[in-house]
C-alpha positions in Angstrom: 113.1 126.1 68.5 115.6 127.1 65.8 118.0 124.8 64.0 117.8 121.0 63.7 115.2 119.9 66.2 116.7 116.4 66.5 120.0 117.9 67.6 118.4 120.4 69.9 116.3 117.7 71.7 119.3 115.4 71.9 121.2 118.2 73.6 118.3 118.9 75.9 118.1 115.3 76.9 121.9 115.1 77.5 121.8 118.3 79.6 118.9 116.7 81.6 121.1 113.7 82.3 124.0 116.0 83.3 121.7 117.6 85.9 120.4 114.3 87.2 124.0 113.0 87.6 125.2 116.1 89.3 122.3 116.3 91.8 122.3 112.8 93.4 122.7 113.2 97.1 123.7 109.8 98.5 124.5 111.3 101.9 120.7 111.8 102.5 118.5 109.0 103.8 115.1 110.4 102.9 115.6 110.7 99.2 118.4 110.4 96.6 117.3 113.2 94.2 115.2 116.4 94.3 111.6 115.3 93.6 108.0 116.3 94.0 107.0 116.7 97.7 105.1 113.4 97.4 108.5 111.6 97.9 108.3 112.4 101.6 104.8 110.8 102.0 105.6 107.7 99.9 109.1 106.1 100.2 112.6 106.8 99.0 112.8 104.2 96.2 109.4 104.3 94.5 109.1 104.7 90.7 106.8 107.7 90.7 108.7 110.0 93.1 111.7 108.1 94.4 115.1 106.9 93.1 113.9 104.3 90.6 112.7 106.8 88.0 116.0 108.7 87.6 118.0 105.5 87.8 115.9 104.1 84.9 116.5 107.2 82.9 120.2 106.8 83.3 120.1 103.1 82.4 118.1 103.7 79.2 119.8 106.8 78.1 123.4 106.1 78.9 123.5 102.3 79.7 125.3 103.3 82.9 124.1 103.9 86.4 126.8 105.2 88.8 128.0 102.8 91.5 127.1 105.2 94.3 123.5 105.4 93.0 123.2 101.6 92.9 124.8 101.3 96.3 122.3 103.8 97.8 119.3 102.0 96.3 120.5 98.6 97.5 121.2 99.9 101.0 117.6 101.0 101.5 115.6 99.0 104.1 112.8 97.4 102.2 109.8 96.0 104.0 106.2 95.2 103.1 105.3 97.0 106.3 106.6 100.3 105.0 106.3 99.9 101.2 103.0 99.1 99.4 103.1 96.2 96.9 102.3 98.1 93.7 104.1 99.3 90.6 104.3 103.0 90.6 104.6 103.6 94.4 105.7 100.3 95.9 107.7 97.1 95.8 106.8 95.9 92.4 108.2 99.0 90.8 111.4 98.7 92.8 111.7 95.0 91.7 111.0 96.0 88.1 113.7 98.7 88.1 116.3 96.4 89.8 115.6 93.8 87.1 116.2 96.3 84.3 119.4 97.5 86.0 120.6 93.8 85.9 120.1 93.3 89.6 117.9 90.2 89.1 118.7 88.5 92.4 117.9 91.7 94.3 114.6 92.0 92.3 113.7 88.5 93.3 114.4 89.4 97.0 112.1 92.4 96.7 109.3 90.4 95.2 109.6 87.8 98.0 109.1 90.6 100.5 106.2 91.9 98.3 104.4 88.6 98.5 104.0 89.2 102.3 102.0 92.3 101.9 98.4 92.1 103.1 97.5 94.7 100.4 98.4 92.5 97.4 94.8 92.1 96.2 93.1 95.2 97.6 93.3 97.2 94.3 93.0 96.1 90.7 94.8 98.8 88.8 98.2 99.3 87.3 99.3 102.2 89.5 98.9 100.5 92.9 97.2 97.1 92.4 97.3 93.6 91.0 97.6 94.6 87.3 100.8 96.6 88.1 102.6 94.0 90.1 101.4 91.4 87.7 103.4 93.2 85.0 106.5 92.9 87.1 106.0 89.2 87.5 105.7 88.9 83.7 108.9 90.9 83.3 110.8 88.6 85.8 109.4 85.5 84.1 110.7 86.8 80.7 114.1 87.6 82.3 114.6 84.4 84.3 112.2 81.8 82.9 111.2 80.8 86.4 107.7 79.4 86.6 106.9 81.0 89.9 106.7 84.4 88.3 104.3 83.2 85.7 102.2 81.5 88.4 101.9 84.8 90.3 101.0 86.6 87.1 98.3 84.1 86.4 97.1 84.4 90.0 96.8 88.2 89.5 94.9 87.7 86.2 92.5 85.2 87.6 91.8 87.5 90.5 91.0 90.4 88.2 88.7 88.3 86.1 86.9 87.1 89.2 86.5 90.6 90.7 85.4 92.4 87.5 81.9 93.8 87.4 80.0 93.5 84.1 78.8 96.9 82.8 77.0 96.7 79.5 79.4 95.2 77.0 82.4 95.8 79.2 83.9 95.1 82.6 84.6 97.6 85.4 86.7 97.3 88.5 86.4 99.3 91.7 89.5 101.1 92.9 90.7 100.0 96.4 92.1 103.5 97.1 88.8 105.4 97.1 86.2 102.8 96.4 85.3 104.5 93.1 85.1 103.1 89.6 87.9 104.8 87.7 88.6 105.1 84.0 92.0 105.1 82.3 95.4 103.6 82.5 96.5 104.3 86.1 93.5 103.3 88.2 90.9 102.2 85.7 89.8 99.5 83.4 92.2 100.4 80.6 95.2 99.6 82.8 93.6 96.3 83.9 92.9 95.5 80.2 96.5 96.2 79.3 97.7 93.7 81.9 95.3 91.0 80.8 96.5 91.6 77.2 100.1 91.0 78.3 99.1 87.9 80.2 97.3 86.6 77.1 100.5 87.2 75.2 102.5 85.3 77.8 100.2 82.3 78.1 98.3 82.1 74.9 95.0 81.6 76.8 92.1 83.3 75.1 90.2 83.9 78.3 92.6 86.6 79.2 92.2 88.3 75.8 88.4 88.2 76.1 88.6 89.7 79.6 91.1 92.3 78.4 88.8 93.4 75.5 85.9 93.7 77.9 87.9 96.0 80.2 88.9 98.2 77.4 85.4 98.3 76.1 84.1 99.7 79.4 86.5 102.6 79.2 85.8 103.3 75.6 82.1 103.4 76.3 82.8 105.9 79.1 84.3 108.5 76.7 82.8 112.0 76.7 82.3 113.7 73.3 83.2 117.3 73.6 83.9 120.2 71.3 87.6 119.2 71.6 87.0 115.6 70.8 86.9 112.5 73.0 88.0 113.0 76.7 87.7 111.0 79.8 86.8 111.7 83.4 89.0 110.3 86.1 86.2 108.3 87.8 82.5 108.0 87.9 80.9 111.2 89.2 84.1 113.3 88.4 83.5 116.8 87.0 87.0 117.1 85.3 88.0 115.8 81.9 91.6 115.0 81.2 93.8 114.4 78.2 96.7 112.9 80.2 98.4 109.6 80.6 97.8 108.4 84.2 94.3 109.9 84.0 92.6 110.6 80.7 92.8 110.2 77.0 96.5 109.6 76.5 96.4 106.7 78.8 93.4 105.1 77.2 94.9 105.7 73.8 98.2 104.1 74.8 96.3 100.9 75.7 94.2 100.9 72.5 97.4 101.2 70.3 98.9 98.2 72.1 95.7 96.2 71.4 96.2 97.0 67.8 99.9 96.0 67.9 99.0 92.7 69.5 95.9 91.8 67.5 96.3 93.8 64.2 92.6 94.5 64.5 91.9 97.6 62.4 89.1 98.5 64.7 91.7 99.3 67.3 93.8 101.1 64.8 90.9 103.5 64.0 90.1 104.0 67.6 93.8 104.8 68.5 94.0 107.3 65.6 90.9 109.1 66.8 92.0 109.2 70.4 95.5 110.3 69.5 94.1 113.1 67.3 91.8 114.3 70.1 94.4 114.0 72.8 97.0 116.1 70.9 97.5 119.3 72.8 100.5 121.6 72.5 99.9 123.4 75.7 99.3 122.2 79.3 100.2 123.5 82.7 102.9 120.8 83.3 105.6 119.2 81.3 105.6 115.9 83.3 104.7 112.4 82.4 101.8 111.4 84.6 99.5 114.4 84.1 101.4 116.6 81.7 102.8 117.1 78.2 105.3 114.2 78.3 102.5 111.6 78.7 100.6 113.2 75.8 103.8 113.1 73.7 104.3 109.5 74.5 101.0 108.6 72.9 102.1 110.5 69.7 105.2 108.3 69.7 103.1 105.1 70.2 101.1 105.9 67.1 104.2 106.9 65.1 106.0 103.6 65.9 102.9 101.5 65.4 101.8 103.0 62.1 104.8 104.7 60.6 102.6 107.7 59.8 104.9 110.8 59.8 102.4 113.3 61.2 102.4 111.5 64.6 106.1 112.1 64.8 105.5 115.7 63.9 103.0 116.0 66.7 105.5 114.5 69.1 108.1 117.1 68.1 105.5 119.8 68.6 104.9 118.6 72.1 108.6 118.3 72.8 109.1 121.9 71.7 106.5 123.1 74.2 108.1 120.9 76.9 111.4 122.7 76.2 109.8 126.0 77.3 109.7 124.6 80.9 113.4 123.9 81.0 115.4 125.5 83.8 119.0 126.3 83.0 121.4 125.4 85.8 125.2 125.4 86.1 125.0 121.5 86.3 122.7 121.1 83.2 119.0 121.4 82.5 116.5 121.0 85.4 112.7 120.6 85.3 109.9 121.8 87.5 107.5 119.5 89.3 103.8 119.6 88.6 103.4 122.7 91.0 106.1 124.5 88.9 107.5 125.9 92.1 110.4 123.5 92.8 112.8 121.3 90.8 112.0 117.6 90.4 114.1 114.8 89.0 111.3 112.2 89.4 109.5 110.0 87.0 105.9 111.2 87.6 106.5 115.0 87.4 110.1 115.8 86.5 113.3 115.0 84.8 113.1 111.2 84.7 109.8 111.1 82.9 110.6 114.0 80.6 114.1 112.6 79.8 112.6 109.1 79.0 110.2 110.8 76.6 113.0 112.6 74.9 115.1 109.4 74.7 112.2 107.6 73.1 111.6 110.5 70.7 115.2 110.2 69.6 115.6 106.4 69.5 112.2 104.7 69.7 111.9 101.6 71.6 109.5 100.3 74.3 108.0 102.2 77.2 109.0 101.4 80.7 106.8 99.1 82.7 103.9 98.8 80.3 105.9 97.2 77.4 108.0 94.1 77.6 111.4 95.0 78.8 114.9 93.8 78.2 116.9 93.1 81.4 119.4 95.9 82.1 122.3 93.5 82.2 121.9 93.6 78.4 121.5 97.4 78.1 124.9 98.1 76.8 124.4 95.6 73.9 120.9 96.5 73.1 120.3 98.1 69.8 118.2 101.3 69.9 114.8 101.2 68.3 114.0 103.2 65.3 114.0 106.9 65.7 110.7 108.7 65.4 112.2 111.9 64.1 
């Protein structure tokens, strides 16, 4: 990429937003934006593939979400019968997004419906389980101060402690989706550990920090030392190793760096640096967030913001440059392919929303959606941007 990379990435991000704005289709009932095909097997609003991801990008990058987009989202029929309860694919993610958009009453309505789900406690992880919807309750507690949200967050945390299985010096949890013990952020012990860490920060109760550290220890002990450095399987018995965010090194590393930020324990700082170094890759088959370059780049930004070390920002720029190779020029702006690279996607998991949020954070710093404490979107316009990493 020639010229000033900061200006180039700012232009790329802005062109991505142009495309997202131009391609909303509020006349459709099945989806609002082009997305990975999984939107048709999930639901129209979910964070991973539905409308919440692009809406969040617009909110964070421009402080404005067009009225027709908000109207479409609020008009969707939401039920615990048709939506699962979790963060990335269900009602907790919808509530979290509504809260960030400043729609706090609507977020509360969604969570009241979510409480009715018979699936609330069937999975432990962040992606679909108690750790994920617990994060939304912590967010709503921070926004409203209402005790009921903290009570539900504590309920989730106590359930996770009670259902964890001791494994050596750590604790594991069995995934409700496939009855396997997973590793990593999305479905594994690292994600549960992150939630318990956030619950400790909200309550000050040491039991949650102890349980969080044990969950993270399980995943750290499960690392595989390869010629390329530390990598992780997706689950016990898996034959694939991943460097990515939802599954793999970048996800584990993103949790470790947050343990360092919360505890200032240099042990976690050293581990985060090692994982980040090993996870750094400039080439993958996908530019997306969940299992692609954007998720890897986000870990580089995590370390840059946590440590101030300039080489992590340099690595993030390297990753962003490779991501730019996947850009698809359109008359309306810049589009991005989904994970299959055969169709355009605006979603959070695979396409423009996740990539655009990475580019926004590359330019302005700040917290990551969902896994870091969030400011309600009613205050978005007045929010000062975080420090740039470039």
